[in-house]
N, CA and C atoms as an extended XYZ file, in Angstrom:
471
Properties=species:S:1:pos:R:3:atomname:S:1:resname:S:1:resid:I:1 pbc="F F F"
N        -4.957       21.347        4.970 N   MET     1
C        -5.135       19.959        3.976 CA  MET     1
C        -5.964       19.145        4.750 C   MET     1
N        -6.797       18.876        4.091 N   ASP     2
C        -7.980       17.932        4.541 CA  ASP     2
C        -7.527       16.314        4.470 C   ASP     2
N        -7.554       15.714        5.220 N   ILE     3
C        -7.133       14.326        5.260 CA  ILE     3
C        -8.398       13.277        5.366 C   ILE     3
N        -8.706       12.509        4.330 N   ILE     4
C        -9.582       11.368        4.556 CA  ILE     4
C        -8.929       10.279        4.625 C   ILE     4
N        -9.675        8.854        4.932 N   TYR     5
C        -9.018        7.851        5.143 CA  TYR     5
C       -10.074        6.822        4.890 C   TYR     5
N       -10.004        5.839        4.475 N   HIS     6
C       -10.810        4.421        4.368 CA  HIS     6
C        -9.827        3.422        5.243 C   HIS     6
N       -10.418        2.426        5.928 N   ASN     7
C       -10.126        1.269        6.522 CA  ASN     7
C       -11.221        0.450        6.849 C   ASN     7
N       -11.031       -0.848        7.311 N   ARG     8
C       -12.226       -1.626        8.015 CA  ARG     8
C       -12.861       -1.031        9.111 C   ARG     8
N       -11.690       -0.514        9.826 N   ASN     9
C       -12.380       -0.001       11.137 CA  ASN     9
C       -12.023        1.526       11.118 C   ASN     9
N       -12.760        2.336       12.081 N   ARG    10
C       -12.329        3.645       11.979 CA  ARG    10
C       -11.293        3.897       13.026 C   ARG    10
N       -10.464        5.096       12.959 N   ASN    11
C        -9.243        5.163       13.767 CA  ASN    11
C        -9.403        6.477       14.299 C   ASN    11
N       -10.139        6.477       15.465 N   PRO    12
C       -10.430        7.567       16.465 CA  PRO    12
C        -9.225        8.429       16.899 C   PRO    12
N        -8.156        7.865       17.016 N   GLU    13
C        -6.821        8.280       17.294 CA  GLU    13
C        -6.453        9.341       16.331 C   GLU    13
N        -6.549        8.764       15.046 N   ALA    14
C        -5.966        9.519       13.797 CA  ALA    14
C        -6.776       10.753       13.546 C   ALA    14
N        -7.850       10.448       13.709 N   GLU    15
C        -9.203       11.601       13.439 CA  GLU    15
C        -8.844       12.654       14.285 C   GLU    15
N        -8.751       12.293       15.820 N   ALA    16
C        -8.297       13.315       16.904 CA  ALA    16
C        -6.996       13.887       16.457 C   ALA    16
N        -5.970       13.276       16.536 N   LEU    17
C        -4.545       13.825       16.218 CA  LEU    17
C        -4.329       14.562       14.828 C   LEU    17
N        -5.089       14.031       13.776 N   LEU    18
C        -4.957       14.686       12.569 CA  LEU    18
C        -5.963       15.497       11.941 C   LEU    18
N        -7.295       15.331       12.414 N   GLY    19
C        -8.191       15.888       12.021 CA  GLY    19
C        -8.746       15.058       10.697 C   GLY    19
N        -8.326       13.917       10.629 N   ALA    20
C        -8.690       12.786        9.807 CA  ALA    20
C       -10.189       12.409        9.722 C   ALA    20
N       -10.799       12.436        8.511 N   ARG    21
C       -12.159       12.017        8.278 CA  ARG    21
C       -12.506       10.938        7.672 C   ARG    21
N       -13.045        9.705        8.254 N   TYR    22
C       -13.440        8.352        7.694 CA  TYR    22
C       -14.507        8.594        6.435 C   TYR    22
N       -13.903        7.805        5.476 N   VAL    23
C       -15.158        7.939        4.357 CA  VAL    23
C       -15.083        6.622        3.822 C   VAL    23
N       -16.211        6.274        3.028 N   SER    24
C       -16.346        4.862        2.223 CA  SER    24
C       -15.044        4.880        1.180 C   SER    24
N       -14.953        3.668        0.575 N   PHE    25
C       -13.739        3.464       -0.153 CA  PHE    25
C       -14.116        4.340       -1.315 C   PHE    25
N       -15.595        4.392       -1.904 N   ASP    26
C       -15.911        5.049       -3.199 CA  ASP    26
C       -15.521        6.571       -2.926 C   ASP    26
N       -15.777        7.109       -1.805 N   GLU    27
C       -15.622        8.457       -1.531 CA  GLU    27
C       -14.188        8.675       -1.365 C   GLU    27
N       -13.326        7.702       -0.801 N   LEU    28
C       -12.009        8.052       -1.100 CA  LEU    28
C       -11.466        8.191       -2.415 C   LEU    28
N       -12.111        7.075       -3.289 N   LEU    29
C       -11.515        7.469       -4.515 CA  LEU    29
C       -11.866        8.751       -5.484 C   LEU    29
N       -13.151        8.917       -5.011 N   GLU    30
C       -13.677       10.091       -5.644 CA  GLU    30
C       -13.234       11.454       -5.280 C   GLU    30
N       -12.761       11.884       -3.926 N   GLN    31
C       -12.426       12.787       -3.141 CA  GLN    31
C       -10.970       13.083       -3.132 C   GLN    31
N       -10.074       12.248       -3.196 N   SER    32
C        -8.596       12.116       -3.200 CA  SER    32
C        -7.862       13.072       -4.288 C   SER    32
N        -7.282       13.871       -3.866 N   ASP    33
C        -6.346       14.514       -5.096 CA  ASP    33
C        -4.807       13.782       -4.962 C   ASP    33
N        -4.600       13.106       -3.853 N   ILE    34
C        -3.149       12.368       -3.745 CA  ILE    34
C        -3.710       11.049       -2.555 C   ILE    34
N        -3.665        9.686       -3.324 N   LEU    35
C        -4.357        8.818       -2.779 CA  LEU    35
C        -3.183        7.957       -2.417 C   LEU    35
N        -2.926        7.670       -0.996 N   SER    36
C        -1.676        6.949       -0.729 CA  SER    36
C        -2.150        5.788       -0.020 C   SER    36
N        -1.483        4.676       -0.521 N   VAL    37
C        -2.016        3.278       -0.271 CA  VAL    37
C        -1.192        2.788        1.110 C   VAL    37
N        -1.566        2.298        2.089 N   HIS    38
C        -0.935        1.743        3.364 CA  HIS    38
C        -1.804        0.706        3.697 C   HIS    38
N        -1.906       -0.360        2.825 N   ALA    39
C        -2.666       -1.488        3.505 CA  ALA    39
C        -1.927       -2.888        3.117 C   ALA    39
N        -2.458       -3.822        3.855 N   ASN    40
C        -1.792       -5.066        3.719 CA  ASN    40
C        -2.649       -5.931        2.573 C   ASN    40
N        -1.717       -6.779        2.014 N   LEU    41
C        -2.538       -7.682        1.014 CA  LEU    41
C        -3.090       -8.568        1.315 C   LEU    41
N        -4.263       -8.807        0.938 N   SER    42
C        -5.231       -9.923        1.399 CA  SER    42
C        -6.113      -10.424        0.286 C   SER    42
N        -7.076      -11.344        0.355 N   VAL    43
C        -8.022      -11.728       -0.359 CA  VAL    43
C        -8.778      -10.403       -0.915 C   VAL    43
N        -9.226       -9.740       -0.071 N   GLU    44
C       -10.123       -8.768        0.008 CA  GLU    44
C        -9.448       -7.391       -0.999 C   GLU    44
N        -8.091       -7.305       -0.703 N   THR    45
C        -7.499       -6.130       -1.252 CA  THR    45
C        -6.664       -6.171       -2.579 C   THR    45
N        -6.548       -7.858       -2.768 N   ASN    46
C        -5.637       -7.894       -4.028 CA  ASN    46
C        -6.307       -7.366       -5.214 C   ASN    46
N        -5.338       -6.394       -5.738 N   GLU    47
C        -5.716       -5.657       -6.856 CA  GLU    47
C        -7.315       -5.009       -6.537 C   GLU    47
N        -7.399       -4.483       -5.569 N   ILE    48
C        -8.291       -3.331       -5.304 CA  ILE    48
C        -8.727       -2.177       -6.143 C   ILE    48
N        -7.246       -1.624       -6.454 N   PHE    49
C        -7.022       -0.412       -7.328 CA  PHE    49
C        -7.002       -1.091       -8.403 C   PHE    49
N        -8.303       -1.082       -9.332 N   ASN    50
C        -8.265       -1.670      -10.821 CA  ASN    50
C        -8.788       -0.671      -11.467 C   ASN    50
N        -9.417       -0.983      -12.812 N   ALA    51
C       -10.071       -0.210      -13.753 CA  ALA    51
C       -11.257        0.624      -13.249 C   ALA    51
N       -11.963       -0.057      -12.303 N   ALA    52
C       -13.168        0.374      -11.850 CA  ALA    52
C       -12.875        1.400      -10.536 C   ALA    52
N       -11.724        1.248       -9.991 N   ALA    53
C       -11.588        2.010       -8.913 CA  ALA    53
C       -10.679        3.362       -9.557 C   ALA    53
N        -9.904        3.331      -10.500 N   PHE    54
C        -9.347        4.425      -11.331 CA  PHE    54
C       -10.493        5.314      -12.048 C   PHE    54
N       -11.374        4.649      -12.628 N   ASP    55
C       -12.726        5.400      -13.259 CA  ASP    55
C       -13.190        6.340      -12.457 C   ASP    55
N       -13.046        6.020      -10.945 N   LYS    56
C       -13.886        6.787      -10.032 CA  LYS    56
C       -13.168        7.892       -9.480 C   LYS    56
N       -11.658        7.974       -9.885 N   MET    57
C       -10.776        8.973       -9.418 CA  MET    57
C       -10.864       10.242      -10.238 C   MET    57
N       -10.268       11.466       -9.637 N   LYS    58
C       -10.238       12.665      -10.555 CA  LYS    58
C        -9.175       12.444      -11.232 C   LYS    58
N        -9.260       13.056      -12.460 N   PRO    59
C        -8.549       13.129      -13.622 CA  PRO    59
C        -7.100       13.847      -13.071 C   PRO    59
N        -7.189       14.798      -12.074 N   SER    60
C        -5.848       15.547      -11.475 CA  SER    60
C        -5.469       14.694      -10.320 C   SER    60
N        -6.049       13.237       -9.864 N   SER    61
C        -5.493       12.327       -8.933 CA  SER    61
C        -4.106       11.684       -9.137 C   SER    61
N        -3.405       11.800       -7.960 N   ILE    62
C        -2.117       10.958       -8.008 CA  ILE    62
C        -2.565        9.709       -7.202 C   ILE    62
N        -1.928        8.734       -7.791 N   PHE    63
C        -2.108        7.392       -6.969 CA  PHE    63
C        -0.352        7.045       -6.561 C   PHE    63
N        -0.642        6.663       -5.264 N   ILE    64
C         0.846        6.374       -4.791 CA  ILE    64
C         0.648        5.005       -4.024 C   ILE    64
N         1.297        4.146       -4.169 N   ASN    65
C         1.479        2.766       -3.705 CA  ASN    65
C         2.861        2.483       -3.081 C   ASN    65
N         2.843        2.636       -1.675 N   THR    66
C         4.116        1.987       -1.018 CA  THR    66
C         3.871        0.762       -0.406 C   THR    66
N         2.682        0.050       -0.398 N   ALA    67
C         2.358       -1.153        0.537 CA  ALA    67
C         3.015       -2.347       -0.268 C   ALA    67
N         1.807       -2.774       -1.157 N   ARG    68
C         2.085       -4.213       -1.840 CA  ARG    68
C         1.852       -3.988       -3.032 C   ARG    68
N         2.548       -4.708       -4.141 N   GLY    69
C         2.327       -4.303       -5.580 CA  GLY    69
C         1.172       -4.986       -6.159 C   GLY    69
N         0.540       -6.080       -5.511 N   LYS    70
C        -0.492       -6.553       -6.017 CA  LYS    70
C        -1.798       -5.965       -5.537 C   LYS    70
N        -1.696       -4.807       -4.697 N   LEU    71
C        -2.714       -3.761       -4.526 CA  LEU    71
C        -3.547       -3.197       -5.411 C   LEU    71
N        -2.448       -3.176       -6.560 N   HIS    72
C        -2.987       -2.476       -7.892 CA  HIS    72
C        -2.954       -3.150       -9.022 C   HIS    72
N        -3.643       -3.141       -9.947 N   ASN    73
C        -3.574       -3.834      -11.392 CA  ASN    73
C        -2.673       -2.877      -12.255 C   ASN    73
N        -1.670       -3.616      -12.740 N   GLU    74
C        -0.862       -2.550      -13.156 CA  GLU    74
C        -1.295       -2.504      -14.646 C   GLU    74
N        -1.764       -3.186      -15.296 N   THR    75
C        -2.312       -3.209      -16.548 CA  THR    75
C        -3.431       -1.945      -16.689 C   THR    75
N        -4.282       -2.127      -15.624 N   ASP    76
C        -5.318       -0.998      -15.329 CA  ASP    76
C        -4.702        0.364      -15.036 C   ASP    76
N        -3.905        0.411      -14.359 N   LEU    77
C        -3.069        1.457      -13.846 CA  LEU    77
C        -2.575        2.242      -15.112 C   LEU    77
N        -1.715        1.434      -16.092 N   ILE    78
C        -1.105        2.088      -17.248 CA  ILE    78
C        -2.355        2.583      -17.940 C   ILE    78
N        -3.316        1.796      -18.104 N   GLN    79
C        -4.519        2.317      -19.131 CA  GLN    79
C        -5.051        3.799      -18.548 C   GLN    79
N        -5.440        3.759      -17.146 N   ALA    80
C        -5.887        4.932      -16.562 CA  ALA    80
C        -4.891        6.228      -16.831 C   ALA    80
N        -3.566        6.003      -16.866 N   LEU    81
C        -2.614        6.975      -16.909 CA  LEU    81
C        -2.590        7.469      -18.424 C   LEU    81
N        -2.639        6.396      -19.560 N   ILE    82
C        -2.628        6.644      -20.767 CA  ILE    82
C        -3.877        7.691      -21.241 C   ILE    82
N        -5.066        7.083      -20.458 N   GLU    83
C        -6.348        7.702      -21.060 CA  GLU    83
C        -6.419        9.171      -20.024 C   GLU    83
N        -5.629        9.254      -19.069 N   LYS    84
C        -5.616       10.494      -18.264 CA  LYS    84
C        -6.705       10.627      -17.407 C   LYS    84
N        -7.241        9.067      -16.858 N   LYS    85
C        -7.991        9.192      -15.780 CA  LYS    85
C        -7.878        9.561      -14.619 C   LYS    85
N        -6.232        9.521      -14.549 N   ILE    86
C        -5.598        9.856      -13.118 CA  ILE    86
C        -4.342       10.688      -13.793 C   ILE    86
N        -3.924       11.693      -13.152 N   TRP    87
C        -2.786       12.330      -13.460 CA  TRP    87
C        -1.352       11.865      -13.501 C   TRP    87
N        -1.119       11.078      -12.359 N   GLY    88
C         0.134       10.548      -12.069 CA  GLY    88
C         0.227        9.411      -11.128 C   GLY    88
N         1.247        8.582      -11.116 N   ALA    89
C         1.271        7.542      -10.190 CA  ALA    89
C         3.224        7.467       -9.435 C   ALA    89
N         2.826        7.236       -8.160 N   GLY    90
C         4.238        7.133       -7.464 CA  GLY    90
C         4.184        5.721       -6.798 C   GLY    90
N         5.290        4.762       -7.461 N   LEU    91
C         5.077        3.639       -6.796 CA  LEU    91
C         6.362        3.165       -6.300 C   LEU    91
N         6.344        2.632       -5.003 N   ASP    92
C         7.336        2.193       -4.263 CA  ASP    92
C         7.234        0.449       -4.356 C   ASP    92
N         6.296        0.161       -5.183 N   VAL    93
C         5.955       -1.442       -5.203 CA  VAL    93
C         5.435       -1.611       -6.623 C   VAL    93
N         5.722       -2.779       -7.226 N   THR    94
C         4.989       -2.844       -8.642 CA  THR    94
C         4.410       -4.110       -8.739 C   THR    94
N         3.708       -4.241       -9.822 N   ASN    95
C         2.915       -5.789       -9.929 CA  ASN    95
C         2.836       -6.144      -11.420 C   ASN    95
N         3.909       -6.787      -11.863 N   PRO    96
C         4.669       -8.063      -11.111 CA  PRO    96
C         6.030       -6.975      -10.421 C   PRO    96
N         6.270       -8.024       -9.345 N   GLU    97
C         7.694       -7.582       -8.623 CA  GLU    97
C         8.820       -8.696       -8.948 C   GLU    97
N         9.822       -8.488       -9.499 N   PRO    98
C        10.378       -7.362      -10.055 CA  PRO    98
C         9.790       -6.785      -11.293 C   PRO    98
N         9.759       -5.453      -11.626 N   MET    99
C         9.338       -4.948      -12.614 CA  MET    99
C         9.835       -5.404      -13.791 C   MET    99
N         9.444       -5.482      -15.141 N   HIS   100
C        10.198       -5.924      -16.197 CA  HIS   100
C        10.626       -4.879      -16.691 C   HIS   100
N        12.171       -5.075      -17.228 N   HIS   101
C        12.884       -3.680      -17.657 CA  HIS   101
C        12.141       -2.787      -18.789 C   HIS   101
N        11.345       -3.343      -19.615 N   ASP   102
C        10.633       -2.839      -20.622 CA  ASP   102
C         9.329       -2.338      -20.239 C   ASP   102
N         8.904       -2.178      -19.111 N   ASN   103
C         7.612       -1.907      -18.803 CA  ASN   103
C         7.299       -0.218      -18.976 C   ASN   103
N         6.183       -0.208      -19.700 N   ILE   104
C         6.011        1.333      -19.925 CA  ILE   104
C         5.931        2.380      -18.941 C   ILE   104
N         5.674        2.069      -17.844 N   LEU   105
C         5.816        2.713      -16.709 CA  LEU   105
C         7.245        3.584      -16.374 C   LEU   105
N         8.132        2.684      -16.912 N   LEU   106
C         9.400        3.330      -16.671 CA  LEU   106
C         9.855        4.442      -17.888 C   LEU   106
N         8.843        4.836      -18.719 N   THR   107
C         9.162        5.501      -19.868 CA  THR   107
C         8.182        7.001      -19.655 C   THR   107
N         7.149        6.757      -18.572 N   MET   108
C         6.184        7.671      -18.437 CA  MET   108
C         6.671        8.819      -17.775 C   MET   108
N         6.571       10.091      -18.142 N   GLU   109
C         6.814       11.308      -17.624 CA  GLU   109
C         6.203       11.674      -15.987 C   GLU   109
N         4.863       11.203      -16.008 N   ASN   110
C         3.800       11.475      -14.853 CA  ASN   110
C         4.172       10.066      -13.699 C   ASN   110
N         5.284        9.302      -13.809 N   VAL   111
C         5.312        8.188      -13.060 CA  VAL   111
C         6.549        8.205      -12.556 C   VAL   111
N         6.613        8.143      -11.068 N   CYS   112
C         7.958        7.927      -10.165 CA  CYS   112
C         7.899        6.504       -9.732 C   CYS   112
N         9.159        5.958       -9.871 N   ILE   113
C         9.114        4.396       -9.354 CA  ILE   113
C        10.311        4.427       -8.640 C   ILE   113
N        10.044        3.735       -7.456 N   MET   114
C        11.197        3.508       -6.388 CA  MET   114
C        11.523        2.247       -6.189 C   MET   114
N        12.655        1.791       -5.847 N   PRO   115
C        13.005        0.386       -5.337 CA  PRO   115
C        12.765       -0.192       -4.147 C   PRO   115
N        11.445       -0.111       -3.896 N   HIS   116
C        10.762       -0.489       -2.738 CA  HIS   116
C        11.892       -0.122       -1.401 C   HIS   116
N        11.903        1.196       -1.193 N   ILE   117
C        12.500        1.638       -0.220 CA  ILE   117
C        11.634        2.601        0.718 C   ILE   117
N        10.521        2.440        0.532 N   GLY   118
C         9.496        3.492        1.159 CA  GLY   118
C         9.731        3.168        2.946 C   GLY   118
N        10.035        2.016        3.293 N   SER   119
C        10.130        1.563        4.527 CA  SER   119
C        11.663        2.203        5.269 C   SER   119
N        12.378        2.544        4.310 N   ALA   120
C        14.206        2.796        4.552 CA  ALA   120
C        14.241        3.828        5.821 C   ALA   120
N        13.498        3.761        6.841 N   THR   121
C        14.011        4.923        7.816 CA  THR   121
C        14.509        4.325        8.979 C   THR   121
N        15.379        5.040        9.564 N   VAL   122
C        16.164        4.218       10.652 CA  VAL   122
C        15.232        3.929       11.819 C   VAL   122
N        14.180        4.483       12.099 N   GLU   123
C        13.392        4.030       13.133 CA  GLU   123
C        12.546        2.628       12.717 C   GLU   123
N        12.241        2.609       11.281 N   THR   124
C        11.598        1.416       10.563 CA  THR   124
C        12.498        0.359       10.793 C   THR   124
N        13.697        0.587       10.293 N   ARG   125
C        14.683       -0.615       10.206 CA  ARG   125
C        15.181       -1.064       11.618 C   ARG   125
N        15.166       -0.047       12.401 N   ASP   126
C        15.485       -0.530       13.986 CA  ASP   126
C        14.464       -1.469       14.499 C   ASP   126
N        13.269       -1.202       14.339 N   LYS   127
C        11.822       -1.647       14.588 CA  LYS   127
C        12.233       -3.192       14.076 C   LYS   127
N        12.415       -3.265       12.848 N   MET   128
C        12.391       -4.639       12.117 CA  MET   128
C        13.483       -5.323       12.690 C   MET   128
N        14.508       -4.916       12.866 N   ALA   129
C        15.521       -5.691       13.606 CA  ALA   129
C        15.168       -6.110       15.029 C   ALA   129
N        14.531       -5.261       15.738 N   ILE   130
C        14.510       -5.657       17.041 CA  ILE   130
C        13.082       -6.848       16.920 C   ILE   130
N        12.187       -6.767       16.013 N   MET   131
C        11.080       -7.628       16.135 CA  MET   131
C        11.777       -9.050       15.809 C   MET   131
N        12.662       -8.727       14.690 N   SER   132
C        13.553      -10.250       14.069 CA  SER   132
C        14.187      -10.775       15.524 C   SER   132
N        14.859      -10.196       16.036 N   ALA   133
C        15.568      -10.628       17.371 CA  ALA   133
C        14.728      -11.230       18.301 C   ALA   133
N        13.654      -10.672       18.557 N   GLN   134
C        12.697      -11.122       19.482 CA  GLN   134
C        12.108      -12.519       19.181 C   GLN   134
N        11.725      -12.465       17.731 N   ASN   135
C        11.375      -13.994       17.181 CA  ASN   135
C        12.316      -14.998       17.184 C   ASN   135
N        13.516      -14.684       16.991 N   ILE   136
C        14.840      -15.498       17.213 CA  ILE   136
C        15.300      -16.079       18.755 C   ILE   136
N        14.919      -15.135       19.425 N   ILE   137
C        15.160      -15.563       20.695 CA  ILE   137
C        14.052      -16.348       21.394 C   ILE   137
N        12.916      -16.191       21.020 N   ALA   138
C        11.468      -16.841       21.659 CA  ALA   138
C        11.673      -18.142       20.858 C   ALA   138
N        11.984      -18.255       19.642 N   ALA   139
C        12.061      -19.516       19.011 CA  ALA   139
C        13.262      -20.570       19.594 C   ALA   139
N        14.515      -19.907       19.914 N   LEU   140
C        15.304      -20.535       20.540 CA  LEU   140
C        15.247      -20.906       21.723 C   LEU   140
N        14.334      -20.309       22.688 N   LYS   141
C        13.744      -20.709       23.822 CA  LYS   141
C        12.523      -21.658       23.704 C   LYS   141
N        11.960      -22.051       22.629 N   GLY   142
C        10.868      -22.771       22.460 CA  GLY   142
C         9.526      -22.265       22.833 C   GLY   142
N         9.833      -21.067       22.686 N   LYS   143
C         8.388      -20.201       22.943 CA  LYS   143
C         7.721      -19.624       21.631 C   LYS   143
N         6.567      -19.225       21.798 N   ARG   144
C         5.784      -18.816       20.572 CA  ARG   144
C         6.671      -17.478       19.957 C   ARG   144
N         6.819      -17.230       18.757 N   MET   145
C         7.475      -16.026       18.265 CA  MET   145
C         6.266      -14.965       18.536 C   MET   145
N         6.631      -13.789       18.829 N   PRO   146
C         5.748      -12.635       19.264 CA  PRO   146
C         5.153      -12.009       17.873 C   PRO   146
N         5.983      -11.963       17.024 N   GLN   147
C         5.963      -11.538       15.629 CA  GLN   147
C         5.356      -12.650       14.050 C   GLN   147
N         4.844      -13.612       14.615 N   CYS   148
C         4.723      -14.738       13.649 CA  CYS   148
C         3.639      -14.562       12.999 C   CYS   148
N         4.053      -14.580       11.498 N   ILE   149
C         3.068      -14.476       10.447 CA  ILE   149
C         2.277      -15.618       10.189 C   ILE   149
N         2.771      -16.689       10.012 N   ASN   150
C         2.262      -17.906        9.833 CA  ASN   150
C         2.161      -18.773       11.058 C   ASN   150
N         1.127      -18.329       11.719 N   VAL   151
C         0.726      -18.786       13.017 CA  VAL   151
C         0.327      -20.588       13.025 C   VAL   151
N        -0.053      -20.998       11.792 N   SER   152
C        -0.377      -22.349       11.549 CA  SER   152
C         0.794      -23.429       12.059 C   SER   152
N         1.969      -22.755       11.990 N   VAL   153
C         3.238      -23.472       12.168 CA  VAL   153
C         3.032      -24.021       13.862 C   VAL   153
N         2.229      -23.579       14.631 N   TYR   154
C         1.978      -23.803       15.950 CA  TYR   154
C         1.148      -25.035       16.068 C   TYR   154
N         0.374      -25.288       15.027 N   GLY   155
C        -0.691      -26.430       14.863 CA  GLY   155
C        -1.902      -26.180       15.863 C   GLY   155
N        -2.021      -25.101       16.367 N   ASP   156
C        -2.972      -24.879       17.591 CA  ASP   156
C        -4.220      -23.775       17.123 C   ASP   156
N        -3.827      -23.341       16.006 N   GLU   157
C        -4.732      -22.304       15.493 CA  GLU   157
C        -5.875      -22.679       14.796 C   GLU   157
């Protein structure tokens, strides 16, 4: 299996370990048979998977989003599926979340929707618990939380 990826920066470790090949975002869209998204949500990535992106994908492609729902434009995804611009989708996250009970994606045979449990492994949940405990202990000791997302709370950033 050929593994291609796109990121802001190359990952030489993944390239060496997995034989992965770094490509541009457009090449990723054009070449992927299965495109699995593992990205953070930011201004740059908000709805990056939209009509323009789906238009570049193969009609046989499967789009998988286990990261954040707002990485894809759901209306554009639905249209791409209806127009057979892509073959299918696997969603662990939706846009919006929670998904409306009458969303057409729930009726499509080429779509699999999970209840945001992609990270539900023992290893991941253990690490999440440890990180939370480390933050609590640091905060109670009056120290900086090691896993602080909103560093502006410290007022020195």
